[in-house]
Each structure stands twice: as structure tokens, then as C-alpha cells.
C-alpha positions in Angstrom: 11.3 19.4 -7.9 9.3 16.9 -9.9 8.0 13.8 -8.1 6.0 11.0 -9.7 4.1 8.5 -7.6 3.2 4.9 -8.6 0.7 2.8 -6.7 -1.9 0.1 -7.1 -5.5 0.3 -5.8 -8.2 -2.2 -5.0 -11.3 -1.0 -3.1 -9.4 1.8 -1.3 -12.1 4.5 -1.6 -12.2 5.3 2.1 -8.4 5.8 2.2 -8.0 7.8 -1.0 -9.0 11.1 0.7 -6.2 10.7 3.3 -3.8 9.5 0.6 -4.3 12.6 -1.6 -4.3 15.0 1.2 -0.9 13.7 2.3 0.8 13.5 -1.1 -0.8 16.3 -3.2 1.5 18.9 -1.8 4.6 17.1 -3.2 3.5 14.9 -6.1 3.4 16.2 -9.7 1.8 13.1 -11.2 0.1 9.9 -9.9 0.0 6.7 -11.9 -2.5 4.4 -10.3 -3.1 0.8 -11.4 -6.6 -0.3 -10.4 -7.3 -4.0 -10.0 -11.0 -3.9 -10.5 -12.3 -1.8 -7.7 -16.0 -1.8 -7.1 -16.3 0.6 -4.2 -16.1 3.9 -6.0 -12.3 4.1 -6.0 -12.2 4.4 -9.8 -14.6 7.4 -9.8 -12.5 9.2 -7.2 -9.3 8.5 -9.1 -10.8 9.7 -12.4 -11.8 12.9 -10.8 -8.4 13.8 -9.5 -6.5 16.2 -11.9 -3.1 14.7 -11.3 -4.1 11.0 -11.7 -3.5 8.8 -14.7 -5.7 5.8 -14.0 -4.6 2.5 -15.5 -6.0 -1.0 -15.4 -3.8 -3.5 -13.7 -2.3 -5.7 -16.5 -3.2 -9.3 -16.8 -1.4 -11.3 -14.1 2.1 -12.1 -15.3 1.9 -15.1 -12.9 -1.6 -16.5 -13.0 -0.9 -18.4 -9.8 0.1 -15.3 -7.8 -1.6 -12.0 -7.2 1.4 -10.8 -5.1 4.1 -11.7 -7.7 2.0 -10.2 -10.5 1.4 -6.9 -8.7 5.1 -6.7 -7.7 6.2 -7.2 -11.3 4.2 -4.1 -12.3 5.7 -1.9 -9.5 9.1 -3.2 -10.4 9.1 -1.7 -13.8 6.4 0.9 -14.2 8.4 3.8 -12.8 11.0 3.6 -15.6 8.8 5.8 -17.7 9.7 8.7 -15.4 13.3 8.6 -16.5 14.3 11.9 -18.0 11.3 13.7 -16.3 11.2 13.2 -12.6 13.8 14.0 -9.9 12.3 11.3 -7.7 9.7 8.5 -8.0 7.7 7.1 -5.1 6.5 3.5 -5.3 4.1 2.9 -2.5 0.7 1.6 -1.3 -2.4 3.6 -0.6 -2.1 3.0 3.1 1.6 4.0 3.3 2.3 7.7 4.1 5.9 8.7 3.7 6.6 11.6 6.2 9.2 14.1 7.0 8.6 17.4 8.8 10.1 19.3 5.8 9.7 16.8 3.0 10.7 19.1 0.1 13.8 20.5 1.8 14.9 17.0 2.9 14.7 15.6 -0.7 16.4 18.7 -2.1 19.2 18.1 0.4 19.5 14.5 -0.5 19.7 15.4 -4.2 22.4 17.9 -3.5 24.4 15.2 -1.7 24.1 12.8 -4.6 21.7 10.5 -2.8 19.7 8.3 -5.1 17.7 6.1 -2.7 15.8 7.3 0.3 14.6 4.4 2.5 12.1 5.0 5.2 11.8 3.6 8.8 8.4 2.1 9.4 5.7 2.5 12.0 2.6 0.4 12.3 -0.2 2.9 13.0 -3.2 1.8 15.0 -6.6 3.3 16.0 -9.7 1.7 17.6 -12.0 3.5 15.1 -11.6 4.6 11.5 -10.5 8.3 11.4 -13.0 11.0 10.5 -12.8 12.8 7.2 -10.9 16.0 6.7 -7.8 14.9 8.6 -4.2 14.9 7.6 -3.3 11.6 9.3 0.4 12.4 10.0 -0.8 15.4 12.1 -3.5 13.6 14.1 -2.8 11.9 17.4 -2.6 8.4 16.0 0.1 6.4 17.7 2.3 3.9 16.0 4.7 1.0 16.8 8.2 1.0 15.4 8.0 -1.9 12.8 11.2 -3.1 11.1 9.1 -5.0 8.5 7.9 -1.7 7.2 11.4 -0.3 6.7 11.0 0.1 2.9 12.6 1.7 -0.1 9.8 3.8 -1.6 11.7 6.8 -3.0 14.5 6.8 -5.5 16.0 8.7 -8.4 14.8 7.0 -11.6 17.7 8.2 -13.8 20.2 6.6 -11.4 18.6 3.3 -10.5 18.7 0.5 -13.0 16.5 -1.9 -11.1 15.0 -2.0 -7.6 14.6 -5.7 -7.2 11.8 -5.6 -4.6 11.0 -8.7 -2.6 7.3 -9.6 -2.0 5.6 -6.9 -0.1 8.4 -4.5 -1.0 9.8 -5.3 2.5 13.3 -5.6 1.1 15.1 -4.5 -2.1 18.4 -4.9 -3.8 18.8 -1.9 -6.0 21.4 -1.7 -8.8 22.8 1.3 -10.6 24.4 4.3 -8.8 23.0 3.5 -5.4 23.6 6.1 -2.7 21.6 6.2 0.6 21.5 9.2 2.9 24.1 9.5 5.6 21.4 9.1 8.2 17.8 8.1 8.2 15.1 10.8 8.6 12.2 9.6 6.5 9.3 7.7 8.2 6.8 5.4 6.6 3.5 5.5 8.5 1.5 2.4 7.7 -2.2 2.9 8.2 -3.5 -0.6 8.0 -4.9 -1.2 11.5 -7.6 1.5 11.6 -10.4 -0.1 13.6 -10.4 -3.8 14.6 -13.6 -4.9 12.8 -12.7 -3.0 9.7 -9.2 -4.6 9.6 -10.7 -8.1 10.0 -13.2 -7.5 7.2 -10.5 -6.2 4.8 -8.3 -9.2 5.6 -11.2 -11.5 4.8 -11.8 -9.8 1.4 -8.1 -9.9 0.6 -7.9 -13.6 1.4 -10.6 -14.3 -1.3 -8.2 -12.8 -3.9 -5.1 -14.8 -3.0 -4.1 -17.4 -5.5 -2.5 -20.8 -5.2 1.1 -19.7 -5.1 0.4 -16.8 -2.7 -1.1 -19.3 -0.2 1.7 -21.8 -0.7 4.4 -19.2 -0.1 2.6 -17.6 2.9 2.4 -14.2 1.1 -0.4 -12.3 2.8 -0.6 -15.0 5.5 -2.2 -12.4 7.8 -5.3 -12.3 5.7 -6.1 -15.8 6.9 -6.0 -14.9 10.6 -9.0 -15.6 12.8 -10.4 -12.9 14.9 -8.5 -14.2 17.9 -5.2 -14.3 16.0 -5.7 -10.8 14.8 -6.5 -9.7 18.3 -3.2 -11.2 19.5 -1.3 -9.2 16.8 -3.4 -6.1 17.6 -2.5 -6.3 21.3 1.2 -6.9 20.4 1.1 -3.6 18.4 -0.7 -1.8 21.2 2.0 -2.8 23.7 4.6 -1.1 21.5 2.8 2.1 20.6 4.7 5.4 20.8 4.0 9.0 20.0 5.4 9.0 16.5 6.1 12.8 16.3 8.4 12.5 19.3 10.5 9.9 17.5 11.4 12.0 14.5 14.4 13.5 16.1 15.9 10.2 17.2 14.9 7.5 14.8 18.1 5.6 15.5 16.8 4.8 19.0 13.4 3.6 17.9 14.8 1.5 15.1 18.0 -0.1 16.3 19.9 -2.6 14.2 21.7 -2.7 10.9 19.8 -1.6 7.7 20.3 -3.5 4.4 21.2 -0.1 2.8 24.0 0.6 5.3 26.8 -0.2 2.7 25.3 2.5 0.4 25.6 5.5 2.8 26.5 8.7 1.1 29.4 9.2 3.6 30.9 6.0 2.2 30.7 7.2 -1.4 27.6 5.2 -2.1 27.4 2.2 -4.4 29.7 3.2 -7.2 
């Protein structure tokens, strides 16, 4: 099975080790759009044999970093048509996880599934993890997080457009859209890895936000004070669960209706 992965990078050197350890076993090719990293990320990417490193194009919307980045991810994957069974569109700190990833995607393909949404967990640690770890197998707890329920995997030959919303938190795919009969894929979001590190990254991201981003509240969390981040941190802590124990009953941890419910395979999809 051929899987291509598309992502963007900006000063993510410390996360790339974990990212590649997680995805290397399943991904045939990476297409990484770097937005001017200065922390050694580009050197790490250039050294990886599966990576095609690309410069982030000039912003399509000069007033918005978010909208400009989204426009790249909205269309870049189309070059995998005719080559890849699946494409993954994700961020460096997002690890898509299933206990038997290859078999699950093979089963989805056999059922005619064309989109594979994931149920999100906000992962949190007090200190940044040590090197050499496969994060999805470490005792890092996470909180079920509906805002991280994302569409990151889909069949490029079947989907005409994904129509992501900012942050990729929602999508409105068109084409032959068929979701799995039930949700088994998890998205583990490793943003909150150490409080001071998270605060510092937010401050750096805030410097890159542009006028429209600020006006629309996109990336509003980057402007949080230390006290406001601590409130959110404590809110996540109060909801933490042992994520591996949730895999067999994701419906309980993530109640509610999904936007992709009308496209379930059992209902003949989005023909």
C-alpha cells in the first residue's frame, strides 16, 4: 500500500525525531513545506531519504499566515493522484494511530472507504519526552478533544476537494466520499509537552501571526498569558485518560454526532 504524507514545518527540529519514528513504517514519501526554519529542521529533513523538502510558497493571502498555509495543504496532495492509495495531510505534532494501521487501511480500502477521519486526544506531559521514544507507546496521557477530530487521511483518486476550515478542524470533502462504518483511528496531538516549552512556542508563533489571523482569532491561544495557559493546562489535566485503554471504545470517549456521519460506508457513502 502506497501512502504519501504532506505537512508543513517551522522550527520543529525537536519533534521531527518522534514524527519520523511514528510514520516511517507506513509512509512511502514525505512532502514537507518548510516556512523558513532556523533551528536545524531543514538539515534534518534534507537528510531523510523519503523526504522531498520544499519551500513554503509566497503567502497567497499576505494578511494571513493561517489562510496561506491552508491553501497549500488544500491542493498539494493532488499530485499523488494515480500513485498513492492514501494521502495523509497533517502537522508535525499530530500522530495518527491505530494498533494495526496497515491492516485497518487495507480493510477500509476493501470496503470502498475514501476518507478516514480520526478522533482527537490532547496529549500532555510536564516535561518534554526523552529521545528514542515512540510516543504512542509511552505512558503519555491525553484528553479526548473534539476540536482535534480531523480528516487527515483520504484517497486522492476519489476526493475532488477537501475544503478544510482553518486549523483543519473541519472539512467538507467532495467527490466519492465514504467514511468507515465506525471510527477506529486516533489523532494524538503532542502540543502540550512541558508547560514552559509550550508557553515559549506560543510566544514565537504569535510573532508570526498577521493582521487577518489576529482579527479572525485564528491561533488565539498563542496570545495567552502564562496564567491563561495554566488554566487551559489544568482543564486538560482534569480530563486526562489512559489513551491505549480507549482504543476499544472510542464511541464512549467521543460521544456526539460527527460531521462525517452521513458518509458512513454502511449508508453507501456520498454517492
